[in-house]
PQR file of N, CA, C, O and H, with PARSE charges and radii, in Angstrom:
ATOM      1  N   MET A   1     -70.109  -3.259  59.823 -0.4000 1.5000
ATOM      2  CA  MET A   1     -69.851  -2.702  59.557 -0.0000 2.0000
ATOM      3  C   MET A   1     -70.492  -1.352  60.804  0.5500 1.7000
ATOM      4  O   MET A   1     -71.449  -1.576  61.545 -0.5500 1.4000
ATOM      5  N   LYS A   2     -69.454   0.463  60.785 -0.4000 1.5000
ATOM      6  CA  LYS A   2     -70.388   0.310  62.114 -0.0000 2.0000
ATOM      7  C   LYS A   2     -71.060   1.622  61.578  0.5500 1.7000
ATOM      8  O   LYS A   2     -70.189   2.146  60.883 -0.5500 1.4000
ATOM      9  H   LYS A   2     -68.676   0.645  60.183  0.4000 1.0000
ATOM     10  N   VAL A   3     -72.077   2.336  61.562 -0.4000 1.5000
ATOM     11  CA  VAL A   3     -72.170   3.272  61.104 -0.0000 2.0000
ATOM     12  C   VAL A   3     -73.566   4.128  62.556  0.5500 1.7000
ATOM     13  O   VAL A   3     -74.517   3.654  63.177 -0.5500 1.4000
ATOM     14  H   VAL A   3     -72.784   1.910  62.127  0.4000 1.0000
ATOM     15  N   THR A   4     -72.878   5.591  62.494 -0.4000 1.5000
ATOM     16  CA  THR A   4     -73.483   6.851  63.361 -0.0000 2.0000
ATOM     17  C   THR A   4     -74.572   7.657  62.386  0.5500 1.7000
ATOM     18  O   THR A   4     -74.196   8.434  61.508 -0.5500 1.4000
ATOM     19  H   THR A   4     -72.106   5.977  61.989  0.4000 1.0000
ATOM     20  N   ALA A   5     -76.186   7.322  62.702 -0.4000 1.5000
ATOM     21  CA  ALA A   5     -77.436   8.135  61.774 -0.0000 2.0000
ATOM     22  C   ALA A   5     -78.081   8.326  62.589  0.5500 1.7000
ATOM     23  O   ALA A   5     -78.210   7.713  63.649 -0.5500 1.4000
ATOM     24  H   ALA A   5     -76.492   6.691  63.415  0.4000 1.0000
ATOM     25  N   ILE A   6     -78.962   9.885  61.913 -0.4000 1.5000
ATOM     26  CA  ILE A   6     -79.466   9.484  63.155 -0.0000 2.0000
ATOM     27  C   ILE A   6     -80.853  10.377  62.828  0.5500 1.7000
ATOM     28  O   ILE A   6     -81.086  11.565  62.607 -0.5500 1.4000
ATOM     29  H   ILE A   6     -78.857  10.383  61.052  0.4000 1.0000
ATOM     30  N   ILE A   7     -81.668   9.103  62.924 -0.4000 1.5000
ATOM     31  CA  ILE A   7     -83.226   8.361  62.403 -0.0000 2.0000
ATOM     32  C   ILE A   7     -84.215   9.045  63.112  0.5500 1.7000
ATOM     33  O   ILE A   7     -83.585   9.544  64.045 -0.5500 1.4000
ATOM     34  H   ILE A   7     -81.479   8.138  63.104  0.4000 1.0000
ATOM     35  N   PRO A   8     -85.258   9.334  63.217 -0.5600 1.5000
ATOM     36  CA  PRO A   8     -85.671   9.779  64.297  0.2800 2.0000
ATOM     37  C   PRO A   8     -87.339   8.694  65.399  0.5500 1.7000
ATOM     38  O   PRO A   8     -88.299   8.273  64.753 -0.5500 1.4000
ATOM     39  N   GLU A   9     -87.272   8.539  66.607 -0.4000 1.5000
ATOM     40  CA  GLU A   9     -87.725   7.339  67.216 -0.0000 2.0000
ATOM     41  C   GLU A   9     -88.752   7.388  66.767  0.5500 1.7000
ATOM     42  O   GLU A   9     -88.795   6.214  66.399 -0.5500 1.4000
ATOM     43  H   GLU A   9     -86.492   8.881  67.131  0.4000 1.0000
ATOM     44  N   ASP A  10     -89.860   7.867  66.409 -0.4000 1.5000
ATOM     45  CA  ASP A  10     -90.797   7.021  65.812 -0.0000 2.0000
ATOM     46  C   ASP A  10     -90.337   5.816  64.768  0.5500 1.7000
ATOM     47  O   ASP A  10     -89.962   4.688  65.088 -0.5500 1.4000
ATOM     48  H   ASP A  10     -89.824   8.821  66.708  0.4000 1.0000
ATOM     49  N   LEU A  11     -90.466   6.354  63.455 -0.4000 1.5000
ATOM     50  CA  LEU A  11     -89.047   5.279  62.690 -0.0000 2.0000
ATOM     51  C   LEU A  11     -87.949   4.730  62.629  0.5500 1.7000
ATOM     52  O   LEU A  11     -87.178   4.603  61.678 -0.5500 1.4000
ATOM     53  H   LEU A  11     -90.770   7.271  63.195  0.4000 1.0000
ATOM     54  N   ILE A  12     -87.838   4.175  64.374 -0.4000 1.5000
ATOM     55  CA  ILE A  12     -87.632   2.986  65.219 -0.0000 2.0000
ATOM     56  C   ILE A  12     -87.792   2.584  65.114  0.5500 1.7000
ATOM     57  O   ILE A  12     -87.490   1.493  64.632 -0.5500 1.4000
ATOM     58  H   ILE A  12     -88.464   4.277  65.147  0.4000 1.0000
ATOM     59  N   ALA A  13     -88.742   3.275  65.619 -0.4000 1.5000
ATOM     60  CA  ALA A  13     -90.167   2.199  66.912 -0.0000 2.0000
ATOM     61  C   ALA A  13     -91.253   1.316  66.019  0.5500 1.7000
ATOM     62  O   ALA A  13     -91.841   0.279  66.325 -0.5500 1.4000
ATOM     63  H   ALA A  13     -88.988   4.162  66.010  0.4000 1.0000
ATOM     64  N   GLU A  14     -91.304   2.119  64.785 -0.4000 1.5000
ATOM     65  CA  GLU A  14     -92.175   1.787  63.757 -0.0000 2.0000
ATOM     66  C   GLU A  14     -90.862   0.556  62.790  0.5500 1.7000
ATOM     67  O   GLU A  14     -91.005  -0.654  62.964 -0.5500 1.4000
ATOM     68  H   GLU A  14     -90.826   2.961  64.537  0.4000 1.0000
ATOM     69  N   VAL A  15     -90.197   0.853  62.252 -0.4000 1.5000
ATOM     70  CA  VAL A  15     -89.342  -0.513  62.567 -0.0000 2.0000
ATOM     71  C   VAL A  15     -89.346  -2.236  62.736  0.5500 1.7000
ATOM     72  O   VAL A  15     -89.499  -3.240  62.040 -0.5500 1.4000
ATOM     73  H   VAL A  15     -90.081   1.836  62.111  0.4000 1.0000
ATOM     74  N   LYS A  16     -89.060  -1.835  64.197 -0.4000 1.5000
ATOM     75  CA  LYS A  16     -88.611  -2.552  65.548 -0.0000 2.0000
ATOM     76  C   LYS A  16     -90.329  -3.169  65.439  0.5500 1.7000
ATOM     77  O   LYS A  16     -90.106  -4.376  65.341 -0.5500 1.4000
ATOM     78  H   LYS A  16     -88.935  -1.019  64.762  0.4000 1.0000
ATOM     79  N   LYS A  17     -91.344  -3.068  65.415 -0.4000 1.5000
ATOM     80  CA  LYS A  17     -92.833  -2.993  65.664 -0.0000 2.0000
ATOM     81  C   LYS A  17     -92.539  -4.045  64.236  0.5500 1.7000
ATOM     82  O   LYS A  17     -92.574  -5.260  64.435 -0.5500 1.4000
ATOM     83  H   LYS A  17     -91.524  -2.088  65.494  0.4000 1.0000
ATOM     84  N   TYR A  18     -92.281  -3.579  62.956 -0.4000 1.5000
ATOM     85  CA  TYR A  18     -93.143  -4.178  62.094 -0.0000 2.0000
ATOM     86  C   TYR A  18     -91.629  -5.278  61.734  0.5500 1.7000
ATOM     87  O   TYR A  18     -92.081  -6.362  61.364 -0.5500 1.4000
ATOM     88  H   TYR A  18     -92.253  -2.592  62.794  0.4000 1.0000
ATOM     89  N   SER A  19     -90.593  -5.302  61.735 -0.4000 1.5000
ATOM     90  CA  SER A  19     -89.248  -6.020  61.321 -0.0000 2.0000
ATOM     91  C   SER A  19     -89.733  -6.912  62.548  0.5500 1.7000
ATOM     92  O   SER A  19     -89.852  -8.084  62.193 -0.5500 1.4000
ATOM     93  H   SER A  19     -90.226  -4.422  62.036  0.4000 1.0000
ATOM     94  N   LYS A  20     -90.009  -6.729  63.718 -0.4000 1.5000
ATOM     95  CA  LYS A  20     -90.190  -7.232  65.252 -0.0000 2.0000
ATOM     96  C   LYS A  20     -88.519  -8.163  65.074  0.5500 1.7000
ATOM     97  O   LYS A  20     -88.630  -9.388  65.032 -0.5500 1.4000
ATOM     98  H   LYS A  20     -89.912  -5.776  64.007  0.4000 1.0000
ATOM     99  N   GLY A  21     -86.943  -7.521  64.970 -0.4000 1.5000
ATOM    100  CA  GLY A  21     -86.274  -7.647  65.388 -0.0000 2.0000
ATOM    101  C   GLY A  21     -86.543  -7.564  66.664  0.5500 1.7000
ATOM    102  O   GLY A  21     -87.527  -7.264  67.341 -0.5500 1.4000
ATOM    103  H   GLY A  21     -86.854  -6.526  65.005  0.4000 1.0000
ATOM    104  N   LYS A  22     -84.615  -8.153  66.999 -0.4000 1.5000
ATOM    105  CA  LYS A  22     -84.422  -8.363  68.426 -0.0000 2.0000
ATOM    106  C   LYS A  22     -84.003  -7.194  68.921  0.5500 1.7000
ATOM    107  O   LYS A  22     -84.267  -6.996  70.107 -0.5500 1.4000
ATOM    108  H   LYS A  22     -83.816  -8.397  66.448  0.4000 1.0000
ATOM    109  N   ASN A  23     -83.287  -6.177  68.202 -0.4000 1.5000
ATOM    110  CA  ASN A  23     -82.316  -5.490  68.580 -0.0000 2.0000
ATOM    111  C   ASN A  23     -82.686  -4.184  67.440  0.5500 1.7000
ATOM    112  O   ASN A  23     -82.856  -4.541  66.274 -0.5500 1.4000
ATOM    113  H   ASN A  23     -83.072  -6.338  67.239  0.4000 1.0000
ATOM    114  N   ILE A  24     -82.750  -3.416  67.603 -0.4000 1.5000
ATOM    115  CA  ILE A  24     -81.647  -1.402  65.811 -0.0000 2.0000
ATOM    116  C   ILE A  24     -81.582  -2.591  65.417  0.5500 1.7000
ATOM    117  O   ILE A  24     -82.474  -3.173  64.801 -0.5500 1.4000
ATOM    118  H   ILE A  24     -82.612  -3.125  68.550  0.4000 1.0000
ATOM    119  N   THR A  25     -80.280  -3.149  65.815 -0.4000 1.5000
ATOM    120  CA  THR A  25     -79.625  -3.266  64.008 -0.0000 2.0000
ATOM    121  C   THR A  25     -80.026  -4.410  63.668  0.5500 1.7000
ATOM    122  O   THR A  25     -79.502  -4.952  62.694 -0.5500 1.4000
ATOM    123  H   THR A  25     -79.555  -2.676  66.316  0.4000 1.0000
ATOM    124  N   ASP A  26     -81.279  -5.190  64.551 -0.4000 1.5000
ATOM    125  CA  ASP A  26     -80.761  -6.808  63.751 -0.0000 2.0000
ATOM    126  C   ASP A  26     -82.736  -6.159  63.064  0.5500 1.7000
ATOM    127  O   ASP A  26     -83.391  -6.945  62.379 -0.5500 1.4000
ATOM    128  H   ASP A  26     -81.705  -4.749  65.341  0.4000 1.0000
ATOM    129  N   SER A  27     -83.497  -4.299  63.534 -0.4000 1.5000
ATOM    130  CA  SER A  27     -84.849  -4.984  62.890 -0.0000 2.0000
ATOM    131  C   SER A  27     -84.254  -3.644  61.934  0.5500 1.7000
ATOM    132  O   SER A  27     -85.180  -3.078  61.354 -0.5500 1.4000
ATOM    133  H   SER A  27     -82.964  -3.660  64.091  0.4000 1.0000
ATOM    134  N   LEU A  28     -83.093  -3.129  61.706 -0.4000 1.5000
ATOM    135  CA  LEU A  28     -81.860  -2.568  60.662 -0.0000 2.0000
ATOM    136  C   LEU A  28     -82.376  -2.538  59.682  0.5500 1.7000
ATOM    137  O   LEU A  28     -82.928  -1.727  58.939 -0.5500 1.4000
ATOM    138  H   LEU A  28     -82.341  -3.589  62.177  0.4000 1.0000
ATOM    139  N   LYS A  29     -81.932  -4.445  59.781 -0.4000 1.5000
ATOM    140  CA  LYS A  29     -80.815  -4.643  58.716 -0.0000 2.0000
ATOM    141  C   LYS A  29     -81.892  -5.705  57.987  0.5500 1.7000
ATOM    142  O   LYS A  29     -81.878  -5.803  56.760 -0.5500 1.4000
ATOM    143  H   LYS A  29     -81.483  -5.104  60.384  0.4000 1.0000
ATOM    144  N   ILE A  30     -82.989  -6.633  58.938 -0.4000 1.5000
ATOM    145  CA  ILE A  30     -83.907  -6.402  57.788 -0.0000 2.0000
ATOM    146  C   ILE A  30     -84.607  -6.154  57.031  0.5500 1.7000
ATOM    147  O   ILE A  30     -84.931  -6.681  55.966 -0.5500 1.4000
ATOM    148  H   ILE A  30     -83.000  -6.554  59.935  0.4000 1.0000
ATOM    149  N   ALA A  31     -85.079  -4.770  57.874 -0.4000 1.5000
ATOM    150  CA  ALA A  31     -86.122  -3.725  57.595 -0.0000 2.0000
ATOM    151  C   ALA A  31     -85.347  -3.346  55.998  0.5500 1.7000
ATOM    152  O   ALA A  31     -86.129  -3.354  55.046 -0.5500 1.4000
ATOM    153  H   ALA A  31     -84.816  -4.342  58.739  0.4000 1.0000
ATOM    154  N   LEU A  32     -83.324  -2.906  55.579 -0.4000 1.5000
ATOM    155  CA  LEU A  32     -83.030  -3.131  54.644 -0.0000 2.0000
ATOM    156  C   LEU A  32     -83.198  -4.553  53.382  0.5500 1.7000
ATOM    157  O   LEU A  32     -83.306  -4.736  52.170 -0.5500 1.4000
ATOM    158  H   LEU A  32     -82.689  -2.901  56.352  0.4000 1.0000
ATOM    159  N   SER A  33     -83.131  -5.232  54.560 -0.4000 1.5000
ATOM    160  CA  SER A  33     -82.852  -6.475  53.258 -0.0000 2.0000
ATOM    161  C   SER A  33     -84.091  -6.759  52.464  0.5500 1.7000
ATOM    162  O   SER A  33     -84.105  -7.328  51.372 -0.5500 1.4000
ATOM    163  H   SER A  33     -83.043  -5.083  55.545  0.4000 1.0000
ATOM    164  N   GLU A  34     -85.416  -6.179  53.300 -0.4000 1.5000
ATOM    165  CA  GLU A  34     -86.513  -6.632  52.769 -0.0000 2.0000
ATOM    166  C   GLU A  34     -86.911  -6.030  51.185  0.5500 1.7000
ATOM    167  O   GLU A  34     -87.402  -6.373  50.110 -0.5500 1.4000
ATOM    168  H   GLU A  34     -85.405  -5.716  54.186  0.4000 1.0000
ATOM    169  N   TRP A  35     -86.099  -4.476  52.157 -0.4000 1.5000
ATOM    170  CA  TRP A  35     -86.637  -3.277  51.179 -0.0000 2.0000
ATOM    171  C   TRP A  35     -85.995  -3.949  49.061  0.5500 1.7000
ATOM    172  O   TRP A  35     -86.514  -4.391  48.035 -0.5500 1.4000
ATOM    173  H   TRP A  35     -85.700  -4.197  53.030  0.4000 1.0000
ATOM    174  N   ILE A  36     -84.593  -3.553  49.609 -0.4000 1.5000
ATOM    175  CA  ILE A  36     -83.728  -4.364  48.308 -0.0000 2.0000
ATOM    176  C   ILE A  36     -84.639  -5.613  47.733  0.5500 1.7000
ATOM    177  O   ILE A  36     -84.870  -5.834  46.544 -0.5500 1.4000
ATOM    178  H   ILE A  36     -84.172  -3.194  50.442  0.4000 1.0000
ATOM    179  N   ALA A  37     -84.864  -5.986  48.287 -0.4000 1.5000
ATOM    180  CA  ALA A  37     -85.465  -7.290  47.629 -0.0000 2.0000
ATOM    181  C   ALA A  37     -86.358  -6.891  47.260  0.5500 1.7000
ATOM    182  O   ALA A  37     -86.726  -7.513  46.263 -0.5500 1.4000
ATOM    183  H   ALA A  37     -84.677  -5.807  49.253  0.4000 1.0000
ATOM    184  N   ILE A  38     -87.503  -5.487  47.748 -0.4000 1.5000
ATOM    185  CA  ILE A  38     -89.101  -5.448  46.572 -0.0000 2.0000
ATOM    186  C   ILE A  38     -88.909  -4.077  45.659  0.5500 1.7000
ATOM    187  O   ILE A  38     -89.871  -3.685  44.999 -0.5500 1.4000
ATOM    188  H   ILE A  38     -87.204  -4.982  48.557  0.4000 1.0000
ATOM    189  N   LYS A  39     -87.374  -3.192  45.625 -0.4000 1.5000
ATOM    190  CA  LYS A  39     -86.505  -3.243  44.206 -0.0000 2.0000
ATOM    191  C   LYS A  39     -86.197  -3.492  43.801  0.5500 1.7000
ATOM    192  O   LYS A  39     -85.911  -2.830  42.804 -0.5500 1.4000
ATOM    193  H   LYS A  39     -86.593  -3.510  46.162  0.4000 1.0000
ATOM    194  N   HIS A  40     -85.657  -5.158  43.950 -0.4000 1.5000
ATOM    195  CA  HIS A  40     -85.196  -6.186  42.621 -0.0000 2.0000
ATOM    196  C   HIS A  40     -86.307  -6.357  41.598  0.5500 1.7000
ATOM    197  O   HIS A  40     -86.408  -6.196  40.382 -0.5500 1.4000
ATOM    198  H   HIS A  40     -85.889  -5.696  44.760  0.4000 1.0000
ATOM    199  N   ILE A  41     -87.377  -6.888  42.937 -0.4000 1.5000
ATOM    200  CA  ILE A  41     -88.762  -6.751  42.605 -0.0000 2.0000
ATOM    201  C   ILE A  41     -89.308  -5.520  41.594  0.5500 1.7000
ATOM    202  O   ILE A  41     -90.000  -5.772  40.608 -0.5500 1.4000
ATOM    203  H   ILE A  41     -87.295  -7.019  43.925  0.4000 1.0000
ATOM    204  N   SER A  42     -89.067  -4.703  41.819 -0.4000 1.5000
ATOM    205  CA  SER A  42     -89.663  -3.443  41.456 -0.0000 2.0000
ATOM    206  C   SER A  42     -88.977  -3.219  39.825  0.5500 1.7000
ATOM    207  O   SER A  42     -89.693  -2.982  38.853 -0.5500 1.4000
ATOM    208  H   SER A  42     -88.505  -4.498  42.620  0.4000 1.0000
ATOM    209  N   ASP A  43     -87.503  -3.340  39.752 -0.4000 1.5000
ATOM    210  CA  ASP A  43     -86.852  -3.301  38.607 -0.0000 2.0000
ATOM    211  C   ASP A  43     -87.298  -4.089  37.627  0.5500 1.7000
ATOM    212  O   ASP A  43     -88.025  -3.598  36.763 -0.5500 1.4000
ATOM    213  H   ASP A  43     -86.921  -3.532  40.542  0.4000 1.0000
ATOM    214  N   LEU A  44     -86.878  -5.696  37.582 -0.4000 1.5000
ATOM    215  CA  LEU A  44     -87.699  -6.794  37.190 -0.0000 2.0000
ATOM    216  C   LEU A  44     -89.325  -6.280  37.255  0.5500 1.7000
ATOM    217  O   LEU A  44     -89.801  -7.070  36.440 -0.5500 1.4000
ATOM    218  H   LEU A  44     -86.288  -6.095  38.284  0.4000 1.0000
ATOM    219  N   ASN A  45     -89.868  -5.886  37.475 -0.4000 1.5000
ATOM    220  CA  ASN A  45     -91.467  -5.690  37.034 -0.0000 2.0000
ATOM    221  C   ASN A  45     -91.077  -4.635  35.169  0.5500 1.7000
ATOM    222  O   ASN A  45     -91.571  -4.769  34.049 -0.5500 1.4000
ATOM    223  H   ASN A  45     -89.481  -5.244  38.137  0.4000 1.0000
ATOM    224  N   ASP A  46     -89.988  -3.676  35.729 -0.4000 1.5000
ATOM    225  CA  ASP A  46     -89.719  -2.444  34.619 -0.0000 2.0000
ATOM    226  C   ASP A  46     -88.833  -3.394  33.235  0.5500 1.7000
ATOM    227  O   ASP A  46     -88.855  -3.182  32.023 -0.5500 1.4000
ATOM    228  H   ASP A  46     -89.587  -3.566  36.638  0.4000 1.0000
ATOM    229  N   SER A  47     -88.553  -3.807  33.543 -0.4000 1.5000
ATOM    230  CA  SER A  47     -87.957  -4.404  32.440 -0.0000 2.0000
ATOM    231  C   SER A  47     -88.809  -5.680  31.878  0.5500 1.7000
ATOM    232  O   SER A  47     -88.432  -6.300  30.883 -0.5500 1.4000
ATOM    233  H   SER A  47     -88.535  -3.979  34.528  0.4000 1.0000
ATOM    234  N   ILE A  48     -90.280  -6.097  32.783 -0.4000 1.5000
ATOM    235  CA  ILE A  48     -91.083  -7.377  32.055 -0.0000 2.0000
ATOM    236  C   ILE A  48     -91.256  -5.904  31.498  0.5500 1.7000
ATOM    237  O   ILE A  48     -90.160  -5.368  31.332 -0.5500 1.4000
ATOM    238  H   ILE A  48     -90.586  -5.593  33.591  0.4000 1.0000
ATOM    239  N   ALA A  49     -91.990  -5.362  31.271 -0.4000 1.5000
ATOM    240  CA  ALA A  49     -92.304  -3.983  30.909 -0.0000 2.0000
ATOM    241  C   ALA A  49     -92.546  -3.383  29.670  0.5500 1.7000
ATOM    242  O   ALA A  49     -93.425  -3.093  28.859 -0.5500 1.4000
ATOM    243  H   ALA A  49     -92.880  -5.797  31.406  0.4000 1.0000
ATOM    244  N   LYS A  50     -90.676  -3.311  30.046 -0.4000 1.5000
ATOM    245  CA  LYS A  50     -89.759  -2.761  28.874 -0.0000 2.0000
ATOM    246  C   LYS A  50     -89.856  -3.207  26.928  0.5500 1.7000
ATOM    247  O   LYS A  50     -89.734  -2.594  25.867 -0.5500 1.4000
ATOM    248  H   LYS A  50     -89.962  -3.547  30.705  0.4000 1.0000
ATOM    249  N   LYS A  51     -90.214  -4.964  27.481 -0.4000 1.5000
ATOM    250  CA  LYS A  51     -89.861  -6.487  27.189 -0.0000 2.0000
ATOM    251  C   LYS A  51     -91.219  -7.140  27.314  0.5500 1.7000
ATOM    252  O   LYS A  51     -91.187  -8.341  27.049 -0.5500 1.4000
ATOM    253  H   LYS A  51     -90.313  -5.462  28.343  0.4000 1.0000
ATOM    254  N   PRO A  52     -91.951  -6.844  27.520 -0.5600 1.5000
ATOM    255  CA  PRO A  52     -93.058  -8.494  27.286  0.2800 2.0000
ATOM    256  C   PRO A  52     -92.037  -9.728  27.520  0.5500 1.7000
ATOM    257  O   PRO A  52     -90.867  -9.629  27.150 -0.5500 1.4000
ATOM    258  N   LEU A  53     -92.433 -10.666  28.027 -0.4000 1.5000
ATOM    259  CA  LEU A  53     -92.590 -12.055  28.048 -0.0000 2.0000
ATOM    260  C   LEU A  53     -92.753 -11.711  26.904  0.5500 1.7000
ATOM    261  O   LEU A  53     -93.341 -10.726  26.457 -0.5500 1.4000
ATOM    262  H   LEU A  53     -93.383 -10.746  28.328  0.4000 1.0000
ATOM    263  N   GLU A  54     -91.825 -13.153  26.016 -0.4000 1.5000
ATOM    264  CA  GLU A  54     -92.864 -13.660  24.641 -0.0000 2.0000
ATOM    265  C   GLU A  54     -92.642 -14.760  23.754  0.5500 1.7000
ATOM    266  O   GLU A  54     -91.793 -14.700  22.865 -0.5500 1.4000
ATOM    267  H   GLU A  54     -91.347 -13.953  26.379  0.4000 1.0000
ATOM    268  N   PHE A  55     -93.669 -16.186  24.033 -0.4000 1.5000
ATOM    269  CA  PHE A  55     -93.901 -16.925  24.296 -0.0000 2.0000
ATOM    270  C   PHE A  55     -93.979 -18.084  22.465  0.5500 1.7000
ATOM    271  O   PHE A  55     -94.594 -17.906  21.414 -0.5500 1.4000
ATOM    272  H   PHE A  55     -94.359 -16.235  24.755  0.4000 1.0000
ATOM    273  N   ASP A  56     -93.105 -19.074  22.896 -0.4000 1.5000
ATOM    274  CA  ASP A  56     -93.963 -19.681  21.479 -0.0000 2.0000
ATOM    275  C   ASP A  56     -94.849 -20.372  20.742  0.5500 1.7000
ATOM    276  O   ASP A  56     -94.464 -21.538  20.648 -0.5500 1.4000
ATOM    277  H   ASP A  56     -92.606 -19.218  23.750  0.4000 1.0000
ATOM    278  N   ASN A  57     -95.242 -20.298  20.521 -0.4000 1.5000
ATOM    279  CA  ASN A  57     -96.464 -21.042  19.057 -0.0000 2.0000
ATOM    280  C   ASN A  57     -96.679 -22.239  19.878  0.5500 1.7000
ATOM    281  O   ASN A  57     -95.787 -22.832  20.486 -0.5500 1.4000
ATOM    282  H   ASN A  57     -95.555 -19.351  20.597  0.4000 1.0000
ATOM    283  N   GLY A  58     -97.941 -22.560  19.855 -0.4000 1.5000
ATOM    284  CA  GLY A  58     -97.956 -23.847  20.480 -0.0000 2.0000
ATOM    285  C   GLY A  58     -97.839 -24.191  21.784  0.5500 1.7000
ATOM    286  O   GLY A  58     -98.363 -25.242  22.155 -0.5500 1.4000
ATOM    287  H   GLY A  58     -98.665 -22.079  19.361  0.4000 1.0000
ATOM    288  N   ILE A  59     -97.200 -23.446  22.619 -0.4000 1.5000
ATOM    289  CA  ILE A  59     -97.005 -23.387  24.128 -0.0000 2.0000
ATOM    290  C   ILE A  59     -98.412 -23.291  24.733  0.5500 1.7000
ATOM    291  O   ILE A  59     -99.071 -22.264  24.895 -0.5500 1.4000
ATOM    292  H   ILE A  59     -96.775 -22.593  22.318  0.4000 1.0000
ATOM    293  N   THR A  60     -98.752 -24.567  25.039 -0.4000 1.5000
ATOM    294  CA  THR A  60     -99.938 -24.121  26.090 -0.0000 2.0000
ATOM    295  C   THR A  60     -99.326 -24.534  27.572  0.5500 1.7000
ATOM    296  O   THR A  60     -98.258 -24.944  28.025 -0.5500 1.4000
ATOM    297  H   THR A  60     -98.217 -25.401  24.907  0.4000 1.0000
ATOM    298  N   ALA A  61    -100.937 -24.104  28.162 -0.4000 1.5000
ATOM    299  CA  ALA A  61    -100.434 -24.772  29.721 -0.0000 2.0000
ATOM    300  C   ALA A  61    -100.986 -26.059  30.177  0.5500 1.7000
ATOM    301  O   ALA A  61    -100.950 -26.295  31.384 -0.5500 1.4000
ATOM    302  H   ALA A  61    -101.805 -23.771  27.794  0.4000 1.0000
ATOM    303  N   SER A  62    -101.472 -26.885  29.400 -0.4000 1.5000
ATOM    304  CA  SER A  62    -100.823 -28.463  29.690 -0.0000 2.0000
ATOM    305  C   SER A  62    -100.273 -28.562  28.775  0.5500 1.7000
ATOM    306  O   SER A  62    -100.536 -29.543  28.079 -0.5500 1.4000
ATOM    307  H   SER A  62    -101.501 -26.693  28.419  0.4000 1.0000
ATOM    308  N   LYS A  63     -99.363 -27.718  28.371 -0.4000 1.5000
ATOM    309  CA  LYS A  63     -98.037 -29.267  27.883 -0.0000 2.0000
ATOM    310  C   LYS A  63     -96.907 -28.321  28.937  0.5500 1.7000
ATOM    311  O   LYS A  63     -95.760 -28.676  29.207 -0.5500 1.4000
ATOM    312  H   LYS A  63     -99.150 -26.921  28.936  0.4000 1.0000
ATOM    313  N   ILE A  64     -97.448 -27.311  29.323 -0.4000 1.5000
ATOM    314  CA  ILE A  64     -96.235 -26.499  30.896 -0.0000 2.0000
ATOM    315  C   ILE A  64     -96.403 -27.834  31.602  0.5500 1.7000
ATOM    316  O   ILE A  64     -95.793 -28.857  31.291 -0.5500 1.4000
ATOM    317  H   ILE A  64     -98.380 -27.022  29.104  0.4000 1.0000
ATOM    318  N   ARG A  65     -97.118 -27.746  32.391 -0.4000 1.5000
ATOM    319  CA  ARG A  65     -98.248 -28.946  33.185 -0.0000 2.0000
ATOM    320  C   ARG A  65     -97.571 -29.823  32.758  0.5500 1.7000
ATOM    321  O   ARG A  65     -96.525 -29.684  33.392 -0.5500 1.4000
ATOM    322  H   ARG A  65     -97.614 -26.915  32.644  0.4000 1.0000
ATOM    323  N   SER A  66     -97.409 -30.901  31.904 -0.4000 1.5000
ATOM    324  CA  SER A  66     -96.547 -31.870  31.705 -0.0000 2.0000
ATOM    325  C   SER A  66     -95.402 -32.235  31.378  0.5500 1.7000
ATOM    326  O   SER A  66     -95.157 -33.180  30.628 -0.5500 1.4000
ATOM    327  H   SER A  66     -98.259 -31.014  31.390  0.4000 1.0000
ATOM    328  N   ILE A  67     -94.515 -31.442  31.971 -0.4000 1.5000
ATOM    329  CA  ILE A  67     -93.880 -31.281  31.055 -0.0000 2.0000
ATOM    330  C   ILE A  67     -92.167 -31.048  32.642  0.5500 1.7000
ATOM    331  O   ILE A  67     -90.961 -31.248  32.785 -0.5500 1.4000
ATOM    332  H   ILE A  67     -94.714 -30.675  32.581  0.4000 1.0000
ATOM    333  N   ASN A  68     -93.626 -30.417  33.510 -0.4000 1.5000
ATOM    334  CA  ASN A  68     -92.709 -30.333  35.022 -0.0000 2.0000
ATOM    335  C   ASN A  68     -93.124 -31.550  35.414  0.5500 1.7000
ATOM    336  O   ASN A  68     -92.279 -32.309  35.889 -0.5500 1.4000
ATOM    337  H   ASN A  68     -94.606 -30.254  33.393  0.4000 1.0000
ATOM    338  N   ARG A  69     -93.788 -31.758  35.358 -0.4000 1.5000
ATOM    339  CA  ARG A  69     -94.367 -33.554  35.952 -0.0000 2.0000
ATOM    340  C   ARG A  69     -93.828 -34.806  35.480  0.5500 1.7000
ATOM    341  O   ARG A  69     -94.084 -35.956  35.837 -0.5500 1.4000
ATOM    342  H   ARG A  69     -94.474 -31.142  34.972  0.4000 1.0000
ATOM    343  N   LYS A  70     -93.047 -34.369  34.623 -0.4000 1.5000
ATOM    344  CA  LYS A  70     -91.733 -35.733  34.087 -0.0000 2.0000
ATOM    345  C   LYS A  70     -90.636 -35.901  35.851  0.5500 1.7000
ATOM    346  O   LYS A  70     -89.689 -36.686  35.917 -0.5500 1.4000
ATOM    347  H   LYS A  70     -92.839 -33.435  34.332  0.4000 1.0000
TER
END
């Protein structure tokens, strides 16, 4: 999709610097993808904060390790 946007040059320069994209389009794709990933993690954290994970009684780290090693 083509989009025309007015974005300050200093912001574009900073995005290019940190994303290390080969051009502006690639840099913006990287930056937006990373931002979306961060938002997904933030939403998950909020969800877990509202309803924390609950573990069954008798579940220990050593039992989980033994299951994972099978």
